[in-house]
Rosetta silent file (secondary structure, phi, psi, omega in degrees, C-alpha in Angstrom):
SEQUENCE: XXXXXXXXXXXXXXXXXXXXXXXXXXXXXXXXXXXXXXXXXXXXXXXXXXXXXXXXXXXXXXXXXXXXXXXXXXXXXXXXXXX
SCORE:     score description
SCORE:     0.000 S_00000001
   1 L     0.000  139.171 -178.820  -14.925    6.928  -68.710 S_00000001
   2 L   -79.748  135.816  176.274  -12.969    8.548  -71.520 S_00000001
   3 L  -123.541  142.293  179.395   -9.915    6.662  -72.835 S_00000001
   4 L   -92.404  119.151 -176.985   -7.160    8.015  -74.996 S_00000001
   5 H   -61.634  -36.897 -179.134   -6.513    5.709  -77.951 S_00000001
   6 H   -67.726  -44.627  178.677   -2.882    6.788  -78.264 S_00000001
   7 H   -63.741  -41.454  178.074   -2.135    6.120  -74.606 S_00000001
   8 H   -61.274  -40.009  178.604   -3.870    2.755  -74.833 S_00000001
   9 H   -65.519  -41.570  177.968   -1.739    1.853  -77.852 S_00000001
  10 H   -61.413  -44.428  178.225    1.443    2.851  -76.026 S_00000001
  11 H   -61.599  -41.096  179.407    0.434    0.694  -73.038 S_00000001
  12 H   -64.152  -45.797 -179.998   -0.272   -2.250  -75.354 S_00000001
  13 H   -63.882  -42.994  179.139    3.077   -1.917  -77.140 S_00000001
  14 H   -62.332  -41.129  178.868    4.937   -1.576  -73.839 S_00000001
  15 H   -64.322  -44.400  178.612    3.212   -4.678  -72.483 S_00000001
  16 H   -62.455  -41.847  179.798    4.067   -6.698  -75.597 S_00000001
  17 H   -62.987  -48.021  179.347    7.694   -5.543  -75.445 S_00000001
  18 H   -63.170  -40.948 -179.959    8.059   -6.466  -71.763 S_00000001
  19 H   -64.025  -34.637 -179.971    6.324   -9.811  -72.328 S_00000001
  20 H   -64.766  -19.898  176.238    8.741  -10.647  -75.171 S_00000001
  21 L  -107.810   16.310 -179.386   11.551  -10.547  -72.562 S_00000001
  22 L    55.372   34.253  177.477    9.483  -12.414  -69.963 S_00000001
  23 L    59.769   24.840  179.396    9.397   -9.151  -67.933 S_00000001
  24 L   -85.947  108.829 -175.803   13.150   -9.480  -67.228 S_00000001
  25 H   -63.518  -35.659  178.034   14.389   -5.936  -66.621 S_00000001
  26 H   -63.491  -40.994  178.941   18.032   -6.877  -67.185 S_00000001
  27 H   -68.186  -39.684  177.940   17.171   -8.337  -70.603 S_00000001
  28 H   -63.105  -45.183 -179.939   15.049   -5.297  -71.482 S_00000001
  29 H   -62.009  -43.777  179.123   17.874   -2.968  -70.437 S_00000001
  30 H   -61.559  -40.323  178.765   20.417   -4.955  -72.482 S_00000001
  31 H   -65.358  -41.973  179.269   18.137   -4.771  -75.525 S_00000001
  32 H   -65.262  -39.498  176.691   17.693   -1.025  -75.143 S_00000001
  33 H   -63.615  -40.412  178.525   21.475   -0.557  -74.819 S_00000001
  34 H   -62.231  -46.732  178.603   21.962   -2.657  -77.961 S_00000001
  35 H   -62.607  -37.909  178.683   19.428   -0.550  -79.878 S_00000001
  36 H   -63.004  -43.574 -179.911   21.114    2.599  -78.580 S_00000001
  37 H   -66.736  -36.192 -179.062   24.530    1.405  -79.832 S_00000001
  38 H   -77.638  -17.849 -177.164   23.123    0.445  -83.237 S_00000001
  39 L   -74.382  151.427  176.628   21.337    3.757  -83.641 S_00000001
  40 L   -91.760    2.851 -179.378   22.912    6.604  -85.563 S_00000001
  41 L   -79.190  148.783  176.062   21.452    9.097  -83.103 S_00000001
  42 L   -74.693  134.101  178.701   23.627   11.045  -80.708 S_00000001
  43 L   -99.316  127.492 -177.415   23.212    9.888  -77.110 S_00000001
  44 L  -111.598  135.039  177.289   23.197   12.687  -74.558 S_00000001
  45 L   -91.070  115.764 -178.012   23.898   12.216  -70.854 S_00000001
  46 L  -103.172   13.158  178.633   21.396   14.296  -68.869 S_00000001
  47 L   -68.502  150.635 -176.744   22.564   13.288  -65.396 S_00000001
  48 L   -68.207  143.079  174.799   23.284   16.176  -63.092 S_00000001
  49 L   -91.508  132.911 -175.415   26.808   17.439  -62.826 S_00000001
  50 H   -54.188  -41.658 -177.682   27.953   17.728  -59.226 S_00000001
  51 H   -61.615  -35.698 -178.376   29.331   21.235  -59.693 S_00000001
  52 H   -75.614  -36.443 -178.673   26.018   22.651  -60.877 S_00000001
  53 H   -74.999  -36.403 -179.399   23.884   21.161  -58.099 S_00000001
  54 H   -79.409  -15.787  178.864   26.231   22.153  -55.295 S_00000001
  55 H   -63.955  -36.179 -175.188   26.614   25.606  -56.739 S_00000001
  56 H  -109.144  -15.075 -179.780   23.080   26.522  -55.723 S_00000001
  57 L  -140.179  138.755  176.693   22.277   24.122  -52.902 S_00000001
  58 L    71.779   23.075 -175.906   24.270   22.737  -50.003 S_00000001
  59 H   -62.741  -42.920 -179.032   27.237   24.971  -50.678 S_00000001
  60 H   -61.598  -38.312 -179.839   28.185   25.427  -47.026 S_00000001
  61 H   -64.330  -41.055 -178.055   28.178   21.661  -46.545 S_00000001
  62 H   -73.263  -23.952 -178.791   30.520   21.097  -49.514 S_00000001
  63 L   -99.036   21.214  176.492   32.975   23.746  -48.354 S_00000001
  64 L    76.656   18.939  177.341   33.339   22.279  -44.888 S_00000001
  65 L    81.567    1.156 -177.736   30.786   24.575  -43.263 S_00000001
  66 L   -82.921  -25.338 -177.927   33.006   27.646  -43.689 S_00000001
  67 L   -82.857  147.329  178.345   30.940   29.294  -46.427 S_00000001
  68 L   -76.387  137.100  178.383   27.889   31.341  -45.603 S_00000001
  69 L   -77.746  112.821 -178.102   24.572   29.818  -46.695 S_00000001
  70 L  -109.313   18.328 -175.652   23.134   32.295  -49.202 S_00000001
  71 L   -80.220  -13.474 -179.000   20.309   30.107  -50.443 S_00000001
  72 L  -112.671  143.034  176.493   17.614   31.879  -48.367 S_00000001
  73 L   -78.147  146.676  175.697   16.434   35.434  -48.678 S_00000001
  74 L   -84.136  134.567 -179.564   16.603   37.634  -45.633 S_00000001
  75 L  -110.245   -4.293 -177.777   13.216   38.863  -44.505 S_00000001
  76 E  -118.998 -173.278  176.942   14.265   41.039  -41.589 S_00000001
  77 L   -84.359 -173.108 -174.851   16.632   43.885  -40.858 S_00000001
  78 L   -67.635  -19.924  178.273   20.309   43.439  -39.946 S_00000001
  79 L   -83.491   -1.349  177.984   19.465   42.730  -36.284 S_00000001
  80 L    89.182    5.623  179.354   17.469   39.676  -37.335 S_00000001
  81 L   -85.598  145.327  177.663   14.071   41.194  -36.589 S_00000001
  82 E   -76.494  150.967  178.031   11.210   40.654  -38.979 S_00000001
  83 L   -84.486    0.000    0.000    9.673   43.626  -40.702 S_00000001
């Protein structure tokens, strides 16, 4: 079986890092937050903004059911029959 040396190295480093914190996720998270704060890099929040996700999906639900659901294309004529 073929193995990728770079991937193997990443797995080894990740294992050593986790082992150094006795596999404690809270300690790992705290260390990563500390490194993030000490870094001079800009930290960007990529979590979804509610307005953008509801704009294209679930709009009728967010507006109390009064808005027409326009998320699906119509495949038939105006009487609802398929072509």
